[in-house]
N, C-alpha and C positions, 0 to 999 in steps of 0.2 A: 233238336236237330231233325231236319227233314230233307226229303229229296222229291223233286217234281219229275213226273214221267209224262212225256208228251207224245201224241200220236195224231195223225190226220183226223181221226174220229173224235178226239177229245184229249183230256188230260186227267192226271191223278196226282195226289200228294200222299206220300208215306212218311209217317213218323219213324225215326230210326231208334230212338231211345224213349223209354226204357226197353221197349221191344219194337220190332217192326210191325207197324199197324197202319191200315188204310185210314187216312184222315179225310180225303175228299176224292170224289170221282165225278167227272162231268163228261158223260158220253161214251165211256169205254164199256165194252161188254164184260160179263163175268170172266170169260176166258182170257180176255186181254188183261184184266186185273190180276188174275191168277198167274199169267205169264210174267207180268211186270213184277209181281211180288217175288216170284222165284228168282228173277234176275237181281232184284235188290238183295235177296238173301245170299245168292251166289257171289255177289260182288260187294258185300257189306264192308269188309275191311278196306277195300279200295275206295269206296265212297266215303267212309269215315276219314280216311287219311286225306283225301282230296278236300273234303269239307273243312277239316282243321287247318290244312295248309292255306286255304283261301281266306278263311276268317281268322 
């Protein structure tokens, strides 16, 4: 299970299980990756629920 994060500067992919982990980064700065990781952590339950509902 994963989530994509997009920005005008680039994009990233985070694995959600077994733990939140950066899978790919194309063009995002370290700060942008850290900010995105915090958002994924803060909204983990919502993301998992939406992912399972969709798939």
